[in-house]
C-alpha positions in Angstrom: 101.3 144.9 -37.0 104.5 142.9 -37.3 104.4 139.1 -36.6 105.6 137.9 -33.3 105.9 134.5 -31.7 103.8 135.8 -28.8 101.0 137.0 -30.9 101.0 133.6 -32.9 100.8 131.7 -29.6 98.1 133.9 -28.2 96.1 133.4 -31.4 96.3 129.6 -31.1 95.4 129.9 -27.4 92.4 132.0 -28.3 91.3 129.4 -31.0 91.6 126.6 -28.6 89.6 128.4 -26.0 86.9 129.2 -28.6 86.8 125.6 -29.6 86.4 124.4 -26.0 83.6 127.0 -25.6 81.9 125.9 -28.7 82.0 122.3 -27.6 80.5 123.2 -24.3 78.0 125.4 -25.9 77.0 122.6 -28.3 76.6 120.2 -25.4 74.3 122.6 -23.5 72.4 124.0 -26.4 71.6 120.7 -28.1 71.1 118.1 -25.3 69.2 115.8 -27.6 72.3 115.3 -29.6 73.9 113.3 -26.7 72.9 109.7 -26.5 72.6 109.5 -22.8 72.0 113.2 -22.3 72.6 115.1 -19.1 73.8 112.1 -17.2 76.9 111.7 -19.4 77.6 115.5 -19.3 77.4 115.5 -15.5 79.8 112.5 -15.3 82.3 114.1 -17.5 82.2 117.3 -15.6 82.6 115.5 -12.4 85.5 113.6 -13.7 87.3 116.8 -14.6 86.5 118.3 -11.1 87.8 115.3 -9.3 91.0 115.1 -11.3 90.2 111.9 -13.2 90.3 113.9 -16.5 92.5 116.7 -17.5 90.8 119.9 -18.7 90.6 120.1 -22.5 92.9 123.2 -22.9 95.7 121.2 -21.1 95.2 118.2 -23.3 95.2 120.3 -26.6 98.4 122.1 -25.5 100.2 118.7 -25.0 98.7 117.2 -28.1 100.0 120.0 -30.2 103.7 119.1 -29.2 103.2 115.5 -30.4 100.7 115.7 -33.2 100.4 119.3 -34.5 97.3 120.3 -36.5 94.0 122.1 -36.5 91.5 120.5 -34.2 88.2 119.7 -35.9 86.3 117.6 -33.2 86.8 116.5 -29.6 85.0 113.7 -27.8 85.3 112.6 -24.2 84.3 108.9 -23.7 84.7 106.3 -21.0 86.0 103.0 -22.3 85.8 100.4 -19.6 87.0 102.2 -16.5 89.3 104.6 -18.4 88.4 108.1 -19.7 89.6 108.7 -23.3 89.8 112.0 -25.3 89.3 111.2 -29.0 90.4 114.2 -31.1 90.1 114.6 -34.9 92.4 117.1 -36.4 93.8 118.2 -39.8 97.6 118.0 -39.9 99.7 120.7 -41.6 100.3 118.1 -44.5 96.5 118.0 -45.0 95.8 114.6 -43.5 92.7 113.9 -41.4 94.0 112.4 -38.2 92.3 110.8 -35.2 94.2 110.6 -31.9 93.1 108.9 -28.8 94.6 110.1 -25.5 94.4 108.9 -21.9 92.3 111.7 -20.5 94.0 111.5 -17.1 97.6 111.8 -18.3 97.2 113.2 -22.0 99.4 110.2 -23.1 98.9 109.5 -26.8 97.4 106.0 -27.0 96.7 105.8 -30.8 97.2 108.0 -34.0 95.4 107.1 -37.1 95.7 109.1 -40.2 93.5 108.8 -43.3 94.8 109.7 -46.8 93.1 112.5 -48.5 90.8 111.5 -51.4 93.3 112.8 -53.9 96.0 110.6 -52.4 93.7 107.6 -52.4 92.9 108.3 -56.1 96.6 108.6 -57.0 97.3 105.3 -55.2 94.5 103.5 -57.3 95.7 105.1 -60.5 99.3 103.9 -59.9 98.3 100.3 -59.5 
């Protein structure tokens, strides 16, 4: 089957939806893994339903435009009175990157990249 832009986009969309489903499944299947349990899950769901938080697929789509990469982990947290998505991803350059986004607007608040172990070793060797 020949490569097409549409099929590539569809593949990314399917992967994102699978990731979202896996995150939701993990939250439901392993409730003991959540520190505050069902209460936090219900608050997060209510925040999405009331529009305080954008749905994960919308956030991931916007994130890919600014910080492309393979999503490894997603957390939704409330810091003070603000909902924050914290997303760990692997960039095309191979860097592990943590991105914090405003969950209501998907505005990127902070991007932190960590050098790979090989890059860290090379930096130490060159000193």
